[in-house]
C-alpha positions as CSV (number, residue, x, y, z in Angstrom):
1,M,17.9,-24.4,25.1
2,L,19.3,-20.9,26.2
3,D,20.3,-20.1,22.6
4,L,16.8,-21.1,21.4
5,L,15.2,-18.8,24.0
6,L,17.5,-15.9,23.1
7,G,16.9,-16.4,19.4
8,S,13.1,-16.6,19.9
9,A,13.2,-13.4,22.0
10,L,15.4,-11.6,19.4
11,W,13.3,-12.4,16.3
12,L,9.8,-12.4,17.9
13,G,10.5,-9.4,20.1
14,P,9.8,-6.8,17.4
15,A,6.4,-8.3,16.7
16,L,5.5,-8.8,20.4
17,A,6.6,-5.4,21.6
18,P,3.6,-3.5,20.2
19,L,1.2,-6.0,21.8
20,V,3.0,-5.8,25.1
21,A,2.9,-2.0,24.9
22,L,-0.8,-2.1,24.1
23,L,-1.5,-4.3,27.2
24,L,0.4,-1.9,29.4
25,L,-1.5,1.0,28.0
26,L,-4.8,-0.7,28.8
27,V,-3.8,-1.5,32.4
28,G,-2.3,2.0,32.8
29,S,0.9,0.8,34.5
30,W,3.3,3.0,32.6
31,P,3.3,6.5,31.0
32,R,0.6,6.3,28.3
33,A,2.6,8.2,25.7
34,A,5.2,5.5,25.7
35,V,2.9,3.4,23.5
36,A,4.0,5.6,20.6
37,F,7.5,4.2,20.9
38,A,6.5,0.6,20.5
39,A,8.4,0.3,17.2
40,L,11.7,1.1,18.8
41,P,12.7,-2.5,19.5
42,A,12.1,-3.4,15.8
43,L,14.3,-0.5,14.7
44,L,17.1,-1.6,17.0
45,V,16.9,-5.2,15.7
46,A,17.0,-4.0,12.1
47,L,20.0,-1.8,12.7
48,F,22.1,-4.0,15.0
49,A,21.0,-7.6,14.9
50,P,23.1,-10.1,12.8
51,T,21.4,-11.9,9.9
52,G,20.2,-15.4,10.8
53,T,17.1,-17.5,11.5
54,V,15.7,-19.6,14.3
55,D,13.3,-22.5,14.1
56,L,10.4,-22.8,16.5
57,P,9.0,-26.3,16.0
58,W,6.4,-25.8,18.7
59,L,4.7,-22.8,17.0
60,L,2.1,-23.4,14.3
61,L,3.4,-25.9,11.7
62,G,7.1,-25.2,12.6
63,T,7.8,-21.5,12.5
64,R,11.0,-20.0,11.2
65,V,11.7,-16.4,11.9
66,G,14.8,-14.3,11.2
67,L,16.4,-11.6,9.2
68,D,18.1,-11.8,5.8
69,E,19.5,-8.8,3.8
70,T,16.2,-8.1,2.1
71,G,14.3,-8.4,5.3
72,R,16.8,-6.0,7.0
73,I,16.1,-3.3,4.4
74,F,12.4,-3.7,4.8
75,L,12.5,-3.8,8.6
76,I,14.6,-0.6,8.7
77,F,12.1,1.6,6.8
78,T,9.1,-0.2,8.2
79,A,10.1,0.3,11.9
80,S,11.2,3.9,11.2
81,L,7.8,4.7,9.7
82,W,5.8,3.1,12.5
83,L,7.9,4.9,15.0
84,A,7.5,8.3,13.4
85,A,3.8,7.8,12.7
86,G,3.3,6.6,16.3
87,I,5.0,9.7,17.8
88,H,3.2,12.0,15.4
89,G,-0.2,10.2,15.8
90,W,-0.2,10.3,19.6
91,S,0.0,14.1,19.5
92,Y,-2.1,14.5,16.4
93,L,-5.0,12.6,18.1
94,H,-4.5,14.2,21.6
95,E,-8.0,15.7,21.5
96,D,-9.6,12.6,20.0
97,R,-11.8,10.6,22.5
98,R,-11.1,7.4,20.5
99,R,-7.3,7.8,20.7
100,A,-6.8,4.6,22.8
101,T,-9.0,2.7,20.3
102,F,-6.9,4.0,17.4
103,F,-3.7,2.8,19.0
104,A,-5.2,-0.6,19.8
105,F,-5.7,-1.2,16.1
106,F,-2.4,0.7,15.3
107,N,-0.2,-1.4,17.5
108,T,-1.9,-4.7,16.4
109,A,-1.4,-3.8,12.8
110,M,2.2,-2.9,13.6
111,A,2.9,-6.3,15.2
112,G,1.5,-8.0,12.2
113,N,3.7,-5.9,9.9
114,F,6.9,-6.6,11.8
115,G,6.0,-10.3,11.8
116,V,5.5,-10.4,8.1
117,V,9.0,-9.0,7.6
118,L,10.6,-11.5,10.0
119,A,8.7,-14.5,8.9
120,Q,10.7,-17.1,6.9
121,D,8.0,-19.6,6.4
122,A,4.7,-19.4,4.6
123,V,2.4,-20.2,7.5
124,S,3.7,-17.6,9.9
125,F,3.7,-15.1,7.1
126,Y,0.0,-15.9,6.5
127,V,-0.9,-15.4,10.2
128,F,1.0,-12.1,10.6
129,F,-0.3,-10.9,7.3
130,A,-3.9,-11.6,8.4
131,L,-3.3,-9.9,11.7
132,M,-2.0,-6.8,10.0
133,S,-4.7,-6.7,7.4
134,F,-7.7,-7.2,9.6
135,A,-6.4,-4.8,12.3
136,S,-6.0,-2.1,9.7
137,Y,-9.7,-2.1,9.2
138,G,-10.0,-0.3,12.5
139,L,-7.7,2.4,11.2
140,V,-9.7,3.0,8.1
141,V,-13.1,3.4,9.9
142,H,-11.7,5.3,12.9
143,T,-13.6,8.5,12.2
144,R,-16.9,6.5,12.0
145,S,-18.1,8.8,9.1
146,P,-20.2,7.4,6.2
147,D,-17.2,7.7,3.9
148,A,-15.0,5.9,6.4
149,F,-17.5,3.0,6.7
150,H,-17.8,2.8,2.9
151,A,-14.1,2.7,2.5
152,G,-14.0,0.1,5.3
153,R,-16.5,-2.2,3.5
154,V,-14.5,-2.1,0.3
155,Y,-11.3,-2.7,2.2
156,I,-12.5,-5.6,4.3
157,V,-14.1,-7.4,1.3
158,L,-10.8,-7.2,-0.6
159,V,-8.9,-8.3,2.5
160,I,-11.0,-11.4,2.9
161,A,-10.6,-12.2,-0.8
162,G,-6.9,-11.6,-0.5
163,E,-6.6,-13.9,2.5
164,L,-8.5,-16.7,0.8
165,A,-6.3,-16.3,-2.3
166,L,-3.2,-16.3,-0.2
167,F,-4.3,-19.5,1.5
168,V,-4.7,-21.1,-1.9
169,A,-1.3,-19.9,-3.0
170,I,0.4,-21.3,0.1
171,V,-1.2,-24.7,-0.3
172,L,-0.1,-24.8,-4.0
173,W,3.4,-23.7,-3.2
174,M,3.7,-26.2,-0.4
175,N,2.5,-28.9,-2.7
176,L,5.0,-27.9,-5.4
177,S,8.0,-27.6,-3.0
178,G,7.1,-30.1,-0.3
179,S,8.0,-27.4,2.3
180,I,6.6,-24.4,4.1
181,Y,9.9,-22.5,4.0
182,F,10.6,-19.7,1.5
183,S,14.1,-21.0,1.0
184,D,12.7,-24.2,-0.6
185,F,10.1,-22.5,-2.8
186,I,12.6,-21.6,-5.5
187,A,13.1,-25.4,-6.1
188,S,9.4,-25.8,-7.1
189,S,8.9,-27.7,-10.3
190,T,8.7,-25.4,-13.3
191,A,6.8,-28.1,-15.3
192,A,4.0,-28.7,-12.8
193,P,0.6,-27.7,-14.2
194,T,-0.4,-26.1,-10.9
195,R,2.6,-23.7,-10.9
196,D,0.6,-21.2,-13.0
197,W,-2.3,-21.4,-10.6
198,A,0.1,-20.7,-7.7
199,I,1.6,-17.7,-9.4
200,A,-1.9,-16.4,-10.2
201,A,-3.1,-16.8,-6.6
202,T,0.1,-15.1,-5.4
203,L,-0.2,-12.1,-7.7
204,I,-3.9,-11.6,-6.7
205,A,-3.5,-12.1,-3.0
206,L,-0.5,-9.8,-2.5
207,G,-1.4,-7.5,-5.4
208,I,-4.4,-6.3,-3.4
209,K,-2.1,-5.1,-0.7
210,V,0.4,-3.6,-3.1
211,G,-2.4,-1.7,-4.9
212,A,-1.7,-3.3,-8.2
213,V,-4.1,-2.6,-11.1
214,P,-6.9,-3.6,-11.2
215,L,-6.9,-4.5,-7.5
216,H,-6.1,-1.0,-6.3
217,V,-9.6,0.3,-5.7
218,W,-9.4,0.3,-1.9
219,L,-6.4,2.6,-1.7
220,P,-7.9,5.9,-2.9
221,L,-10.9,5.2,-0.6
222,A,-9.0,4.2,2.6
223,H,-6.4,6.9,2.6
224,P,-8.7,9.9,2.7
225,A,-10.9,8.2,5.3
226,A,-8.2,7.1,7.7
227,P,-6.4,9.6,10.1
228,T,-3.2,10.9,8.5
229,P,-0.8,8.9,10.7
230,A,-2.6,5.7,9.6
231,S,-2.4,6.8,6.0
232,A,1.3,7.2,6.4
233,V,1.9,3.6,7.5
234,L,-0.8,2.2,5.1
235,S,1.0,3.7,2.1
236,G,4.5,3.8,3.4
237,A,4.8,0.5,5.1
238,M,1.9,-1.9,4.8
239,I,1.6,-2.0,1.0
240,K,5.3,-2.9,1.0
241,A,4.3,-6.1,2.9
242,G,2.6,-7.2,-0.3
243,L,5.7,-6.4,-2.2
244,L,7.8,-8.4,0.2
245,G,5.4,-11.3,-0.2
246,W,5.9,-11.2,-4.0
247,L,9.7,-11.4,-3.4
248,R,9.2,-14.3,-1.0
249,F,6.7,-16.4,-2.9
250,L,7.2,-15.7,-6.7
251,P,9.7,-17.9,-8.5
252,L,11.9,-15.0,-9.5
253,G,14.9,-17.3,-10.3
254,T,13.0,-19.3,-12.9
255,A,11.4,-18.2,-16.2
256,A,7.7,-17.4,-16.4
257,P,7.6,-15.1,-19.4
258,G,3.8,-15.0,-19.8
259,W,3.3,-13.8,-16.3
260,G,6.3,-11.4,-16.6
261,H,4.7,-9.8,-19.7
262,T,1.4,-9.5,-17.9
263,M,3.0,-7.8,-14.9
264,I,4.9,-5.4,-17.2
265,M,1.7,-4.3,-18.9
266,L,-0.3,-3.9,-15.7
267,G,2.6,-2.1,-14.1
268,L,2.9,0.4,-16.9
269,T,-0.9,0.9,-16.7
270,A,-0.5,1.7,-13.0
271,V,2.4,4.0,-13.5
272,F,0.6,6.3,-15.9
273,G,-3.0,5.8,-14.9
274,G,-2.3,6.2,-11.2
275,A,-0.4,9.4,-11.7
276,L,-2.8,11.0,-14.2
277,I,-5.9,10.2,-12.2
278,G,-4.1,11.4,-9.1
279,A,-3.5,14.7,-10.8
280,L,-7.3,15.1,-11.2
281,Q,-8.2,14.6,-7.6
282,R,-9.7,17.2,-5.3
283,E,-8.3,15.9,-2.0
284,P,-4.6,15.8,-1.2
285,K,-4.7,12.3,0.4
286,S,-6.6,10.9,-2.6
287,A,-3.9,12.3,-4.9
288,L,-1.2,10.7,-2.7
289,A,-3.1,7.4,-2.8
290,Y,-3.1,7.4,-6.6
291,S,0.6,8.4,-6.5
292,S,1.2,5.2,-4.4
293,I,-0.6,3.1,-7.1
294,S,1.6,4.7,-9.7
295,Q,4.9,4.2,-7.8
296,M,4.1,0.6,-7.0
297,G,3.6,0.2,-10.8
298,F,7.3,0.8,-11.2
299,I,8.1,-2.2,-8.9
300,T,5.5,-4.3,-10.7
301,V,7.3,-3.7,-14.0
302,L,10.6,-4.5,-12.4
303,L,9.3,-7.9,-11.1
304,G,7.7,-8.6,-14.4
305,V,11.1,-8.2,-16.0
306,A,12.6,-10.5,-13.4
307,L,10.0,-13.2,-14.2
308,S,10.7,-12.9,-17.9
309,A,14.5,-12.8,-17.5
310,P,15.5,-15.1,-14.6
311,E,19.1,-14.0,-14.7
312,A,18.0,-10.5,-13.7
313,A,16.2,-11.8,-10.5
314,P,19.0,-11.0,-7.9
315,A,19.5,-7.5,-9.2
316,A,15.7,-6.9,-9.5
317,G,15.1,-8.0,-5.9
318,L,17.7,-5.5,-4.6
319,A,16.4,-2.8,-6.8
320,A,12.8,-3.4,-5.6
321,A,13.9,-3.2,-2.0
322,L,15.8,0.0,-2.7
323,Y,12.8,1.5,-4.4
324,A,10.5,0.5,-1.6
325,F,12.9,2.1,0.9
326,H,12.9,5.4,-1.0
327,H,9.1,5.4,-1.6
328,A,8.3,4.6,2.1
329,F,10.0,7.7,3.5
330,A,8.9,10.0,0.7
331,K,5.2,9.0,0.8
332,A,4.9,8.9,4.6
333,L,6.5,12.4,4.8
334,L,4.0,13.8,2.3
335,F,1.1,12.3,4.3
336,L,2.2,13.8,7.6
337,G,2.8,17.1,5.8
338,V,-0.9,17.1,4.8
339,S,-1.9,17.0,8.4
340,M,0.3,20.0,9.2
341,L,0.4,22.4,6.3
342,G,-3.2,23.6,6.3
343,V,-3.3,24.5,10.0
344,A,0.3,25.6,10.7
345,S,1.3,29.2,11.4
346,R,2.8,31.2,8.5
347,L,6.4,30.5,9.6
348,A,5.7,26.8,10.3
349,R,3.9,26.5,7.0
350,G,7.0,27.5,5.2
351,A,9.0,24.8,7.0
352,V,6.4,22.1,6.2
353,A,6.1,23.2,2.6
354,G,9.8,23.1,2.2
355,G,9.9,19.6,3.8
356,M,7.2,18.4,1.4
357,V,9.1,19.6,-1.7
358,L,11.9,17.2,-0.8
359,P,9.9,14.0,-1.1
360,A,7.9,15.4,-4.1
361,L,11.2,15.8,-5.9
362,A,12.4,12.4,-4.8
363,L,9.3,10.7,-6.2
364,A,9.8,12.6,-9.5
365,G,13.4,11.3,-9.6
366,A,15.2,14.6,-9.3
367,P,19.0,14.4,-9.1
368,L,20.7,14.0,-5.7
369,T,17.5,12.5,-4.2
370,S,16.6,9.0,-3.1
371,G,14.3,8.7,-6.1
372,A,17.2,9.4,-8.5
373,V,19.2,6.5,-7.0
374,A,16.2,4.1,-6.9
375,K,15.0,4.9,-10.4
376,A,18.6,4.7,-11.8
377,E,19.0,1.2,-10.3
378,L,15.6,0.1,-11.6
379,K,16.2,1.3,-15.1
380,A,19.7,-0.3,-15.1
381,V,18.1,-3.7,-14.3
382,V,15.4,-3.3,-16.9
383,I,17.9,-2.4,-19.6
384,A,20.4,-5.1,-18.7
385,A,17.5,-7.7,-18.9
386,G,16.9,-6.6,-22.5
387,W,13.9,-4.4,-22.0
388,K,15.2,-1.1,-23.4
389,S,11.8,-0.4,-24.8
390,V,10.4,-0.1,-21.3
391,A,13.1,2.4,-20.1
392,L,11.7,5.4,-22.1
393,P,8.1,5.0,-20.7
394,L,9.5,4.8,-17.2
395,S,11.4,8.0,-17.8
396,L,8.4,9.7,-19.3
397,A,6.3,8.7,-16.3
398,A,8.3,11.2,-14.2
399,A,6.4,13.9,-16.0
400,A,3.1,12.4,-14.8
401,T,4.6,12.1,-11.3
402,T,5.5,15.8,-11.4
403,L,1.9,16.7,-12.2
404,V,0.4,14.7,-9.3
405,M,3.0,16.1,-6.9
406,L,2.2,19.7,-8.0
407,R,-1.5,18.9,-7.5
408,T,-0.9,17.4,-4.1
409,L,1.1,20.4,-2.9
410,Y,-1.6,22.8,-4.2
411,L,-4.4,20.8,-2.5
412,A,-2.5,20.4,0.8
413,R,-2.0,24.2,1.0
414,H,-5.7,24.8,1.0
415,A,-6.9,21.7,2.8
416,S,-7.8,21.2,6.5
417,S,-8.8,17.8,7.9
418,P,-11.7,17.6,10.3
419,G,-10.5,18.1,13.9
420,A,-7.1,19.3,12.7
421,H,-5.1,21.5,15.0
422,A,-1.8,23.4,14.9
423,P,1.2,21.1,15.0
424,N,2.5,20.4,18.5
425,W,5.9,18.9,19.6
426,G,5.0,15.3,19.0
427,M,3.8,16.0,15.5
428,W,7.0,17.9,14.7
429,A,9.1,15.1,16.2
430,G,7.5,12.5,14.0
431,W,7.8,14.8,11.0
432,W,11.5,15.5,11.4
433,L,12.3,11.8,11.8
434,L,10.9,11.3,8.3
435,V,12.7,14.3,7.0
436,I,16.0,12.8,8.1
437,G,15.1,9.5,6.5
438,C,14.1,11.1,3.2
439,A,17.2,13.4,3.1
440,G,19.6,10.6,4.0
441,P,20.8,10.1,0.3
442,I,21.7,13.8,0.1
443,W,24.0,13.5,3.1
444,F,25.5,10.3,1.6
445,F,26.3,12.1,-1.6
446,A,27.8,15.0,0.2
447,Q,30.2,12.7,2.0
448,A,31.4,11.1,-1.3
449,P,31.3,13.8,-4.0
450,V,34.1,12.1,-6.0
451,D,32.0,9.0,-6.5
452,L,28.9,10.9,-7.6
453,G,30.0,11.1,-11.2
454,I,26.9,12.5,-12.8
455,S,27.5,13.5,-16.4
456,F,25.7,16.2,-18.3
457,G,23.8,13.6,-20.3
458,E,22.7,11.7,-17.1
459,L,21.7,15.0,-15.5
460,A,19.6,16.0,-18.6
461,N,17.9,12.5,-18.6
462,A,16.8,13.0,-15.0
463,V,15.7,16.6,-15.4
464,W,13.8,16.7,-18.7
465,P,10.7,14.6,-17.5
466,I,10.4,17.0,-14.6
467,G,10.6,19.9,-16.9
468,L,8.0,18.4,-19.1
469,G,5.6,18.0,-16.1
470,L,6.2,21.6,-15.1
471,A,5.5,22.7,-18.6
472,L,2.3,20.8,-18.8
473,A,1.1,22.2,-15.5
474,L,1.9,25.8,-16.6
475,A,0.2,25.2,-20.0
476,G,-2.9,24.0,-18.2
477,R,-2.9,27.0,-15.9
478,R,-2.4,29.3,-18.9
479,L,-5.3,27.8,-20.8
480,Q,-7.4,28.0,-17.6
481,W,-7.9,24.2,-17.6
482,S,-10.4,23.2,-15.0
483,V,-9.4,20.1,-13.0
484,D,-12.9,20.1,-11.4
485,R,-14.6,19.4,-14.7
486,L,-12.3,16.5,-15.5
487,S,-11.7,15.0,-12.1
488,L,-12.6,11.4,-11.2
489,P,-13.9,10.6,-7.7
490,P,-11.7,8.2,-5.6
491,G,-12.4,4.7,-6.5
492,D,-12.4,5.1,-10.3
493,L,-12.8,1.5,-11.6
494,L,-14.9,0.5,-8.6
495,L,-17.3,3.3,-9.2
496,L,-17.7,2.4,-12.8
497,L,-18.4,-1.2,-12.0
498,L,-20.9,-0.4,-9.2
499,R,-22.8,2.0,-11.5
500,A,-22.9,-0.6,-14.3
501,W,-23.9,-3.3,-11.8
502,R,-26.7,-1.2,-10.2
503,G,-27.9,-0.2,-13.7
504,A,-28.0,-3.7,-14.9
505,N,-29.8,-4.9,-11.7
506,F,-32.3,-2.1,-11.9
507,A,-33.0,-2.7,-15.6
508,S,-33.4,-6.4,-15.0
509,A,-35.7,-5.9,-12.0
510,V,-37.9,-3.5,-14.0
511,R,-38.2,-6.0,-16.9
512,R,-39.3,-8.7,-14.4
513,A,-41.7,-6.5,-12.4
514,L,-43.4,-4.6,-15.2
515,P,-46.7,-6.1,-16.4
516,K,-47.0,-7.3,-19.9
517,P,-47.6,-4.3,-22.1
518,D,-51.2,-3.6,-22.9
519,L,-51.4,-1.4,-25.9
520,L,-55.1,-0.9,-25.3
521,S,-54.7,0.2,-21.7
522,P,-56.2,3.7,-21.2
523,R,-53.8,4.4,-18.4
524,P,-50.2,3.3,-19.4
525,G,-48.6,5.8,-17.0
526,L,-50.3,4.1,-14.0
527,A,-49.1,0.7,-15.2
528,L,-45.6,2.0,-15.4
529,R,-45.7,3.4,-11.9
530,M,-47.0,0.2,-10.5
531,G,-44.3,-1.7,-12.3
532,L,-41.6,0.5,-10.9
533,S,-43.0,0.0,-7.4
534,R,-42.9,-3.7,-7.8
535,A,-39.3,-3.4,-9.1
536,E,-38.3,-1.5,-6.0
537,A,-39.8,-4.2,-3.8
538,V,-37.9,-6.9,-5.7
539,L,-34.6,-5.0,-5.3
540,S,-35.2,-4.5,-1.5
541,E,-35.9,-8.2,-1.0
542,A,-32.8,-9.1,-3.1
543,E,-30.7,-6.8,-1.0
544,V,-31.8,-8.5,2.3
545,V,-31.1,-12.0,0.8
546,L,-27.7,-10.8,-0.4
547,A,-26.8,-9.4,2.9
548,R,-27.6,-12.7,4.7
549,R,-25.6,-14.7,2.2
550,A,-22.7,-12.4,2.4
551,G,-22.6,-12.7,6.1
552,L,-22.7,-16.5,5.8
553,A,-19.9,-16.3,3.3
554,V,-17.8,-14.3,5.7
555,L,-18.3,-16.9,8.4
556,L,-17.4,-19.7,6.1
557,V,-14.2,-17.9,5.1
558,A,-13.3,-17.3,8.7
559,A,-13.8,-21.0,9.5
560,V,-11.6,-22.0,6.6
561,I,-8.8,-19.7,7.8
562,L,-9.1,-20.9,11.4
563,L,-8.9,-24.5,10.3
564,A,-5.9,-23.7,8.1
565,I,-3.8,-22.3,10.8
566,S,-4.8,-24.6,13.6
């Protein structure tokens, strides 16, 4: 019994600590700033706890929590990011009257994120994933601006759709494996007709969180709307929860070539499309959001290769975790830099700009950075699995990444967020924690120069895409290329769909409302105006009906979820 209690405290502690800190913050029984350190227990568990699991038969349908090697990698960078963002955010929002509300949602989402990493069964994963996803809505709409509410509406609609798809996926995988535990999912029948449905539901449900194309539309809307510390964890940590879900649920040890090819094509689309659209943005956080879509495309390609070549699955899983580790620190560091660069003093601006160059080079895959290590491992897995044709596009994508990074640094230099202020000690503390995490690989290489072994050919392969990106940027500047004339507003595909939908609805309503044409009418203009007025009335009535039905649909989905987890 004592071992069970100790095991429960060890593995549930990281998820419970943020909630306990939140309760103490509300009752005011401890220094309020200590709430920013709620991620510290999770980081200690990630660094020092042994691997293992514990079963809690009294919780839900029989919860299993613990830490394996993949989970340890995810928990290290996830806890580090939440800790750095919490310290930075407490000082960043010190003049914000809604700071306590922000941290209520912040700590709740943090608890869910840690629970997702530690969950070893599908049901507890679902509960923690829902907790993280719904609490994040409060981070997106924190400023209460019209843009924030618009981003929040898009986000919450996709969250509900994702939760419903995840519920379907879990039911199907449980039916195939006869178990709720991830360790049994790999034994699912490869001949069952519902297997394809399970894979499809998994890709959709978790692809929304990953920002996979075409489910990515919430990312470029949510990041600019949310406060910068929230953007750092949304992009650096929480989208990786979707990636971890793919690693847990997908049958990576068995062949699914059709789905693998689909993921490779969608991943390549995200790699190039996300970077190129990001290079045409007008806000630094929007550019970083599209960069995250692009970078997650690399991992989508990697897992597609693993589905098409089962023998590559173990190496692909390790490479995906390594790439997630690299991207988490780099992207969070860039987001925090955006909140500091535009308002810092001249001397501090130089330090922030220098710190932002490091993750920008890492994302582009420059030598001796974390990105070079992660991309080299990724390409090695892809080539070993027989997909050499994909290796060249992945190398070429570094040129597009260079473009979006240059655009981000330029925009960050001239941007200033509403309510921004000069960096204080807490903002600098969170910033330097991420600098250390992003610069870690450089320290590692310095300790083992003999093992580095970079040949001239390997160095050239890493540098030429970056050089190409710089050349394209210089050529555009030389030709006085105007980004403003070509830029797409955040939301890209969603905006196109909404415009098409509204246009179709308007045209249909006009056709229904207009009177039959009377060629003998002496006043056709009056008839047209009357018809348009009737069309407007029809659309207004339709909007009210749609709103009522949408609210009913939300209640039904909530009821299904509550019944599922009870």
